[in-house]
A tleap script that builds the chain and sets N, CA, C and O, in Angstrom:
source leaprc.protein.ff14SB
mol = sequence {
  NMET SER SER ASN GLN LEU ALA LEU ASP ALA
  ALA LEU SER GLU TYR GLU LYS SER PRO MET
  ARG GLN LEU GLU ALA LEU LEU LYS GLY LYS
  VAL ALA TRP GLU ASP ALA SER PRO ALA ILE
  GLN SER ALA ALA GLY PHE HIE ILE TYR LYS
  ALA ALA THR ALA ILE LEU GLY MET GLN SER
  LYS GLU GLU ARG ARG ALA ALA LEU GLU LYS
  ILE PRO PRO SER ILE ARG PRO TYR VAL GLU
  ALA ASP VAL HIE ARG ARG TRP LEU LYS GLU
  GLY LYS GLY CLYS
}
set mol.1.N position { -6.237 24.506 6.692 }
set mol.1.CA position { -6.281 23.078 6.471 }
set mol.1.C position { -5.963 22.810 4.999 }
set mol.1.O position { -6.486 23.485 4.112 }
set mol.2.N position { -5.114 21.833 4.749 }
set mol.2.CA position { -4.687 21.539 3.377 }
set mol.2.C position { -5.812 20.857 2.601 }
set mol.2.O position { -6.755 20.321 3.183 }
set mol.3.N position { -5.691 20.892 1.293 }
set mol.3.CA position { -6.700 20.237 0.451 }
set mol.3.C position { -6.663 18.726 0.653 }
set mol.3.O position { -7.697 18.063 0.567 }
set mol.4.N position { -5.465 18.174 0.924 }
set mol.4.CA position { -5.374 16.733 1.194 }
set mol.4.C position { -6.150 16.375 2.453 }
set mol.4.O position { -6.849 15.362 2.489 }
set mol.5.N position { -6.028 17.206 3.486 }
set mol.5.CA position { -6.728 16.934 4.729 }
set mol.5.C position { -8.236 17.057 4.536 }
set mol.5.O position { -9.000 16.272 5.099 }
set mol.6.N position { -8.666 18.030 3.746 }
set mol.6.CA position { -10.092 18.177 3.463 }
set mol.6.C position { -10.632 16.965 2.726 }
set mol.6.O position { -11.726 16.488 3.029 }
set mol.7.N position { -9.874 16.465 1.764 }
set mol.7.CA position { -10.289 15.276 1.020 }
set mol.7.C position { -10.353 14.063 1.939 }
set mol.7.O position { -11.269 13.245 1.842 }
set mol.8.N position { -9.381 13.955 2.824 }
set mol.8.CA position { -9.364 12.839 3.760 }
set mol.8.C position { -10.559 12.926 4.702 }
set mol.8.O position { -11.226 11.922 4.949 }
set mol.9.N position { -10.834 14.110 5.225 }
set mol.9.CA position { -11.974 14.281 6.119 }
set mol.9.C position { -13.285 13.942 5.423 }
set mol.9.O position { -14.188 13.374 6.037 }
set mol.10.N position { -13.390 14.285 4.162 }
set mol.10.CA position { -14.602 13.985 3.410 }
set mol.10.C position { -14.758 12.483 3.192 }
set mol.10.O position { -15.880 11.978 3.143 }
set mol.11.N position { -13.656 11.776 3.061 }
set mol.11.CA position { -13.696 10.341 2.787 }
set mol.11.C position { -13.911 9.501 4.040 }
set mol.11.O position { -14.351 8.355 3.949 }
set mol.12.N position { -13.611 10.053 5.189 }
set mol.12.CA position { -13.669 9.280 6.424 }
set mol.12.C position { -14.774 9.782 7.340 }
set mol.12.O position { -14.973 10.989 7.478 }
set mol.13.N position { -15.482 8.872 7.954 }
set mol.13.CA position { -16.472 9.248 8.946 }
set mol.13.C position { -15.752 9.626 10.245 }
set mol.13.O position { -14.537 9.459 10.357 }
set mol.14.N position { -16.487 10.121 11.197 }
set mol.14.CA position { -15.905 10.516 12.488 }
set mol.14.C position { -15.189 9.327 13.137 }
set mol.14.O position { -14.118 9.491 13.721 }
set mol.15.N position { -15.775 8.141 13.035 }
set mol.15.CA position { -15.199 6.929 13.613 }
set mol.15.C position { -13.866 6.576 12.968 }
set mol.15.O position { -12.967 6.055 13.629 }
set mol.16.N position { -13.743 6.858 11.692 }
set mol.16.CA position { -12.563 6.447 10.942 }
set mol.16.C position { -11.413 7.437 11.016 }
set mol.16.O position { -10.397 7.227 10.354 }
set mol.17.N position { -11.529 8.501 11.791 }
set mol.17.CA position { -10.479 9.513 11.818 }
set mol.17.C position { -9.309 9.154 12.730 }
set mol.17.O position { -8.319 9.884 12.768 }
set mol.18.N position { -9.401 8.057 13.457 }
set mol.18.CA position { -8.263 7.645 14.266 }
set mol.18.C position { -7.148 7.191 13.326 }
set mol.18.O position { -7.429 6.732 12.219 }
set mol.19.N position { -5.897 7.311 13.743 }
set mol.19.CA position { -4.790 6.901 12.872 }
set mol.19.C position { -4.901 5.453 12.384 }
set mol.19.O position { -4.590 5.168 11.228 }
set mol.20.N position { -5.334 4.554 13.239 }
set mol.20.CA position { -5.465 3.152 12.816 }
set mol.20.C position { -6.528 3.005 11.736 }
set mol.20.O position { -6.354 2.237 10.789 }
set mol.21.N position { -7.622 3.734 11.875 }
set mol.21.CA position { -8.691 3.671 10.870 }
set mol.21.C position { -8.225 4.304 9.558 }
set mol.21.O position { -8.576 3.828 8.479 }
set mol.22.N position { -7.437 5.375 9.651 }
set mol.22.CA position { -6.907 6.001 8.442 }
set mol.22.C position { -5.971 5.051 7.710 }
set mol.22.O position { -6.013 4.950 6.484 }
set mol.23.N position { -5.124 4.353 8.465 }
set mol.23.CA position { -4.211 3.383 7.866 }
set mol.23.C position { -4.999 2.253 7.206 }
set mol.23.O position { -4.694 1.845 6.085 }
set mol.24.N position { -5.995 1.762 7.897 }
set mol.24.CA position { -6.826 0.694 7.351 }
set mol.24.C position { -7.518 1.156 6.067 }
set mol.24.O position { -7.579 0.410 5.089 }
set mol.25.N position { -8.036 2.379 6.072 }
set mol.25.CA position { -8.705 2.915 4.880 }
set mol.25.C position { -7.723 3.032 3.716 }
set mol.25.O position { -8.079 2.740 2.575 }
set mol.26.N position { -6.505 3.452 3.992 }
set mol.26.CA position { -5.482 3.559 2.948 }
set mol.26.C position { -5.155 2.186 2.380 }
set mol.26.O position { -5.090 2.016 1.163 }
set mol.27.N position { -4.950 1.212 3.249 }
set mol.27.CA position { -4.566 -0.125 2.807 }
set mol.27.C position { -5.692 -0.845 2.064 }
set mol.27.O position { -5.433 -1.724 1.241 }
set mol.28.N position { -6.928 -0.478 2.351 }
set mol.28.CA position { -8.074 -1.083 1.657 }
set mol.28.C position { -8.449 -0.330 0.391 }
set mol.28.O position { -9.362 -0.735 -0.328 }
set mol.29.N position { -7.746 0.767 0.117 }
set mol.29.CA position { -8.015 1.517 -1.099 }
set mol.29.C position { -9.160 2.503 -0.995 }
set mol.29.O position { -9.613 3.028 -2.012 }
set mol.30.N position { -9.638 2.769 0.214 }
set mol.30.CA position { -10.737 3.717 0.402 }
set mol.30.C position { -10.248 5.162 0.352 }
set mol.30.O position { -11.030 6.084 0.123 }
set mol.31.N position { -8.956 5.345 0.568 }
set mol.31.CA position { -8.335 6.668 0.562 }
set mol.31.C position { -7.139 6.615 -0.382 }
set mol.31.O position { -6.368 5.656 -0.356 }
set mol.32.N position { -6.986 7.624 -1.200 }
set mol.32.CA position { -5.852 7.685 -2.122 }
set mol.32.C position { -4.565 7.934 -1.344 }
set mol.32.O position { -4.574 8.597 -0.307 }
set mol.33.N position { -3.470 7.401 -1.850 }
set mol.33.CA position { -2.163 7.573 -1.212 }
set mol.33.C position { -1.864 9.053 -0.972 }
set mol.33.O position { -1.395 9.431 0.102 }
set mol.34.N position { -2.137 9.881 -1.969 }
set mol.34.CA position { -1.820 11.305 -1.896 }
set mol.34.C position { -2.618 12.010 -0.807 }
set mol.34.O position { -2.180 13.039 -0.295 }
set mol.35.N position { -3.783 11.474 -0.444 }
set mol.35.CA position { -4.638 12.106 0.557 }
set mol.35.C position { -4.267 11.713 1.983 }
set mol.35.O position { -4.724 12.344 2.936 }
set mol.36.N position { -3.453 10.687 2.138 }
set mol.36.CA position { -3.043 10.247 3.473 }
set mol.36.C position { -1.910 11.128 3.977 }
set mol.36.O position { -1.095 11.623 3.199 }
set mol.37.N position { -1.872 11.313 5.273 }
set mol.37.CA position { -0.804 12.127 5.865 }
set mol.37.C position { 0.532 11.394 5.749 }
set mol.37.O position { 0.557 10.175 5.580 }
set mol.38.N position { 1.628 12.122 5.839 }
set mol.38.CA position { 2.940 11.460 5.789 }
set mol.38.C position { 3.112 10.389 6.870 }
set mol.38.O position { 3.776 9.377 6.641 }
set mol.39.N position { 2.524 10.606 8.031 }
set mol.39.CA position { 2.631 9.612 9.108 }
set mol.39.C position { 1.910 8.317 8.731 }
set mol.39.O position { 2.412 7.223 8.990 }
set mol.40.N position { 0.739 8.445 8.122 }
set mol.40.CA position { -0.014 7.268 7.717 }
set mol.40.C position { 0.701 6.572 6.559 }
set mol.40.O position { 0.747 5.343 6.515 }
set mol.41.N position { 1.255 7.336 5.630 }
set mol.41.CA position { 2.024 6.743 4.536 }
set mol.41.C position { 3.227 5.981 5.085 }
set mol.41.O position { 3.553 4.893 4.610 }
set mol.42.N position { 3.872 6.553 6.073 }
set mol.42.CA position { 5.028 5.894 6.677 }
set mol.42.C position { 4.620 4.575 7.331 }
set mol.42.O position { 5.304 3.563 7.178 }
set mol.43.N position { 3.509 4.593 8.056 }
set mol.43.CA position { 3.025 3.366 8.694 }
set mol.43.C position { 2.643 2.327 7.649 }
set mol.43.O position { 2.828 1.130 7.867 }
set mol.44.N position { 2.116 2.772 6.526 }
set mol.44.CA position { 1.737 1.849 5.448 }
set mol.44.C position { 2.969 1.173 4.853 }
set mol.44.O position { 2.873 0.072 4.312 }
set mol.45.N position { 4.113 1.820 4.950 }
set mol.45.CA position { 5.346 1.251 4.404 }
set mol.45.C position { 5.649 -0.127 4.952 }
set mol.45.O position { 6.133 -0.991 4.221 }
set mol.46.N position { 5.372 -0.344 6.230 }
set mol.46.CA position { 5.602 -1.661 6.824 }
set mol.46.C position { 4.712 -2.710 6.165 }
set mol.46.O position { 5.167 -3.815 5.870 }
set mol.47.N position { 3.464 -2.371 5.937 }
set mol.47.CA position { 2.526 -3.310 5.335 }
set mol.47.C position { 2.863 -3.552 3.864 }
set mol.47.O position { 2.666 -4.653 3.348 }
set mol.48.N position { 3.361 -2.542 3.209 }
set mol.48.CA position { 3.814 -2.694 1.826 }
set mol.48.C position { 4.999 -3.652 1.774 }
set mol.48.O position { 5.069 -4.520 0.904 }
set mol.49.N position { 5.921 -3.487 2.704 }
set mol.49.CA position { 7.081 -4.382 2.803 }
set mol.49.C position { 6.628 -5.820 3.036 }
set mol.49.O position { 7.123 -6.743 2.389 }
set mol.50.N position { 5.688 -6.010 3.959 }
set mol.50.CA position { 5.202 -7.365 4.260 }
set mol.50.C position { 4.513 -7.988 3.050 }
set mol.50.O position { 4.685 -9.178 2.783 }
set mol.51.N position { 3.735 -7.196 2.320 }
set mol.51.CA position { 3.069 -7.709 1.118 }
set mol.51.C position { 4.106 -8.101 0.070 }
set mol.51.O position { 3.991 -9.150 -0.564 }
set mol.52.N position { 5.113 -7.260 -0.108 }
set mol.52.CA position { 6.173 -7.569 -1.073 }
set mol.52.C position { 6.925 -8.840 -0.670 }
set mol.52.O position { 7.279 -9.653 -1.525 }
set mol.53.N position { 7.163 -9.007 0.616 }
set mol.53.CA position { 7.835 -10.205 1.114 }
set mol.53.C position { 7.022 -11.454 0.795 }
set mol.53.O position { 7.561 -12.465 0.346 }
set mol.54.N position { 5.719 -11.368 1.035 }
set mol.54.CA position { 4.853 -12.511 0.751 }
set mol.54.C position { 4.850 -12.832 -0.744 }
set mol.54.O position { 4.900 -14.000 -1.130 }
set mol.55.N position { 4.791 -11.809 -1.574 }
set mol.55.CA position { 4.780 -12.021 -3.026 }
set mol.55.C position { 6.097 -12.622 -3.497 }
set mol.55.O position { 6.106 -13.515 -4.344 }
set mol.56.N position { 7.205 -12.137 -2.954 }
set mol.56.CA position { 8.510 -12.683 -3.338 }
set mol.56.C position { 8.668 -14.143 -2.930 }
set mol.56.O position { 9.458 -14.876 -3.525 }
set mol.57.N position { 7.926 -14.559 -1.927 }
set mol.57.CA position { 7.997 -15.936 -1.457 }
set mol.57.C position { 7.185 -16.911 -2.288 }
set mol.57.O position { 7.273 -18.124 -2.093 }
set mol.58.N position { 6.399 -16.386 -3.209 }
set mol.58.CA position { 5.564 -17.252 -4.048 }
set mol.58.C position { 6.411 -17.878 -5.151 }
set mol.58.O position { 7.357 -17.269 -5.651 }
set mol.59.N position { 6.054 -19.103 -5.517 }
set mol.59.CA position { 6.868 -19.877 -6.445 }
set mol.59.C position { 6.683 -19.508 -7.906 }
set mol.59.O position { 7.652 -19.476 -8.664 }
set mol.60.N position { 5.457 -19.231 -8.309 }
set mol.60.CA position { 5.220 -19.023 -9.740 }
set mol.60.C position { 4.866 -17.577 -10.065 }
set mol.60.O position { 4.376 -16.829 -9.220 }
set mol.61.N position { 5.126 -17.216 -11.298 }
set mol.61.CA position { 4.784 -15.887 -11.789 }
set mol.61.C position { 3.275 -15.667 -11.721 }
set mol.61.O position { 2.819 -14.564 -11.418 }
set mol.62.N position { 2.505 -16.706 -11.999 }
set mol.62.CA position { 1.048 -16.610 -11.962 }
set mol.62.C position { 0.558 -16.293 -10.556 }
set mol.62.O position { -0.331 -15.461 -10.375 }
set mol.63.N position { 1.145 -16.965 -9.553 }
set mol.63.CA position { 0.781 -16.692 -8.160 }
set mol.63.C position { 1.098 -15.244 -7.796 }
set mol.63.O position { 0.290 -14.566 -7.162 }
set mol.64.N position { 2.264 -14.782 -8.196 }
set mol.64.CA position { 2.665 -13.407 -7.888 }
set mol.64.C position { 1.737 -12.408 -8.560 }
set mol.64.O position { 1.323 -11.431 -7.936 }
set mol.65.N position { 1.411 -12.638 -9.814 }
set mol.65.CA position { 0.501 -11.735 -10.531 }
set mol.65.C position { -0.877 -11.712 -9.888 }
set mol.65.O position { -1.473 -10.647 -9.724 }
set mol.66.N position { -1.386 -12.890 -9.522 }
set mol.66.CA position { -2.702 -12.976 -8.882 }
set mol.66.C position { -2.711 -12.227 -7.547 }
set mol.66.O position { -3.678 -11.540 -7.217 }
set mol.67.N position { -1.632 -12.369 -6.791 }
set mol.67.CA position { -1.540 -11.669 -5.502 }
set mol.67.C position { -1.514 -10.155 -5.701 }
set mol.67.O position { -2.166 -9.418 -4.961 }
set mol.68.N position { -0.766 -9.694 -6.693 }
set mol.68.CA position { -0.711 -8.255 -6.976 }
set mol.68.C position { -2.073 -7.714 -7.402 }
set mol.68.O position { -2.432 -6.586 -7.062 }
set mol.69.N position { -2.825 -8.515 -8.144 }
set mol.69.CA position { -4.151 -8.079 -8.595 }
set mol.69.C position { -5.115 -7.871 -7.433 }
set mol.69.O position { -6.062 -7.094 -7.548 }
set mol.70.N position { -4.886 -8.554 -6.323 }
set mol.70.CA position { -5.771 -8.437 -5.154 }
set mol.70.C position { -5.494 -7.184 -4.335 }
set mol.70.O position { -6.301 -6.806 -3.486 }
set mol.71.N position { -4.370 -6.544 -4.581 }
set mol.71.CA position { -3.993 -5.345 -3.830 }
set mol.71.C position { -4.723 -4.146 -4.418 }
set mol.71.O position { -4.762 -3.988 -5.639 }
set mol.72.N position { -5.307 -3.292 -3.561 }
set mol.72.CA position { -6.023 -2.123 -4.075 }
set mol.72.C position { -5.141 -1.280 -5.000 }
set mol.72.O position { -3.957 -1.088 -4.722 }
set mol.73.N position { -5.714 -0.777 -6.095 }
set mol.73.CA position { -4.942 -0.008 -7.071 }
set mol.73.C position { -4.208 1.197 -6.485 }
set mol.73.O position { -3.178 1.608 -7.019 }
set mol.74.N position { -4.720 1.763 -5.405 }
set mol.74.CA position { -4.084 2.956 -4.834 }
set mol.74.C position { -2.724 2.673 -4.212 }
set mol.74.O position { -1.877 3.564 -4.150 }
set mol.75.N position { -2.503 1.441 -3.749 }
set mol.75.CA position { -1.189 1.127 -3.150 }
set mol.75.C position { -0.409 0.095 -3.956 }
set mol.75.O position { 0.755 -0.170 -3.656 }
set mol.76.N position { -1.035 -0.488 -4.976 }
set mol.76.CA position { -0.359 -1.508 -5.785 }
set mol.76.C position { 0.969 -1.022 -6.365 }
set mol.76.O position { 1.936 -1.783 -6.341 }
set mol.77.N position { 1.067 0.208 -6.888 }
set mol.77.CA position { 2.357 0.632 -7.446 }
set mol.77.C position { 3.491 0.621 -6.422 }
set mol.77.O position { 4.646 0.379 -6.774 }
set mol.78.N position { 3.165 0.880 -5.169 }
set mol.78.CA position { 4.195 0.893 -4.126 }
set mol.78.C position { 4.649 -0.525 -3.791 }
set mol.78.O position { 5.833 -0.756 -3.543 }
set mol.79.N position { 3.717 -1.470 -3.782 }
set mol.79.CA position { 4.076 -2.871 -3.547 }
set mol.79.C position { 4.888 -3.392 -4.735 }
set mol.79.O position { 5.906 -4.062 -4.555 }
set mol.80.N position { 4.429 -3.079 -5.947 }
set mol.80.CA position { 5.158 -3.515 -7.146 }
set mol.80.C position { 6.582 -2.962 -7.161 }
set mol.80.O position { 7.528 -3.671 -7.503 }
set mol.81.N position { 6.723 -1.699 -6.791 }
set mol.81.CA position { 8.061 -1.086 -6.779 }
set mol.81.C position { 8.965 -1.771 -5.769 }
set mol.81.O position { 10.147 -1.989 -6.036 }
set mol.82.N position { 8.409 -2.114 -4.597 }
set mol.82.CA position { 9.227 -2.784 -3.582 }
set mol.82.C position { 9.593 -4.193 -4.029 }
set mol.82.O position { 10.723 -4.635 -3.824 }
set mol.83.N position { 8.645 -4.901 -4.640 }
set mol.83.CA position { 8.937 -6.239 -5.166 }
set mol.83.C position { 10.042 -6.138 -6.212 }
set mol.83.O position { 11.012 -6.894 -6.172 }
set mol.84.N position { 9.894 -5.217 -7.133 }
set mol.84.CA position { 10.876 -5.065 -8.213 }
set mol.84.C position { 12.259 -4.720 -7.660 }
set mol.84.O position { 13.261 -5.307 -8.068 }
set mol.85.N position { 12.309 -3.770 -6.736 }
set mol.85.CA position { 13.588 -3.364 -6.144 }
set mol.85.C position { 14.266 -4.544 -5.457 }
set mol.85.O position { 15.460 -4.777 -5.644 }
set mol.86.N position { 13.504 -5.282 -4.668 }
set mol.86.CA position { 14.083 -6.401 -3.933 }
set mol.86.C position { 14.403 -7.578 -4.851 }
set mol.86.O position { 15.362 -8.308 -4.602 }
set mol.87.N position { 13.617 -7.771 -5.902 }
set mol.87.CA position { 13.860 -8.838 -6.887 }
set mol.87.C position { 15.226 -8.623 -7.535 }
set mol.87.O position { 16.030 -9.548 -7.658 }
set mol.88.N position { 15.465 -7.380 -7.944 }
set mol.88.CA position { 16.757 -7.055 -8.563 }
set mol.88.C position { 17.905 -7.167 -7.565 }
set mol.88.O position { 18.979 -7.667 -7.899 }
set mol.89.N position { 17.675 -6.702 -6.350 }
set mol.89.CA position { 18.709 -6.734 -5.321 }
set mol.89.C position { 19.107 -8.180 -4.993 }
set mol.89.O position { 20.279 -8.465 -4.744 }
set mol.90.N position { 18.146 -9.066 -4.993 }
set mol.90.CA position { 18.411 -10.476 -4.676 }
set mol.90.C position { 18.953 -11.247 -5.870 }
set mol.90.O position { 19.267 -12.432 -5.761 }
set mol.91.N position { 19.062 -10.572 -7.014 }
set mol.91.CA position { 19.632 -11.207 -8.182 }
set mol.91.C position { 18.699 -12.137 -8.912 }
set mol.91.O position { 19.137 -12.946 -9.729 }
set mol.92.N position { 17.403 -12.033 -8.624 }
set mol.92.CA position { 16.448 -12.921 -9.286 }
set mol.92.C position { 16.074 -12.425 -10.677 }
set mol.92.O position { 15.513 -13.176 -11.475 }
set mol.93.N position { 16.378 -11.175 -10.969 }
set mol.93.CA position { 15.988 -10.601 -12.242 }
set mol.93.C position { 16.982 -10.853 -13.368 }
set mol.93.O position { 16.855 -10.268 -14.444 }
set mol.94.N position { 17.951 -11.700 -13.139 }
set mol.94.CA position { 18.973 -11.976 -14.170 }
set mol.94.C position { 18.476 -12.948 -15.197 }
set mol.94.O position { 19.205 -13.287 -16.129 }
savepdb mol mol.pdb
quit
């Protein structure tokens, strides 16, 4: 068993070991990104995309910053990276 899996098992109760519970724990910041399995990280990608979409739809910089602050620190860099990538792609960063 890998050290990541051991860390994940230690962080999650028996009830939380289902894939949906693992995803929820990752998105709430209860589990570090590195400790989640590749499958759970992949599933989180959809939620990261949706969060980035919502942030890009906000009108002011203050609203966007406030929304980013509400995202757990463990996944915030991934949301920020997606926002930044899409911001540049859409030409808003000019």
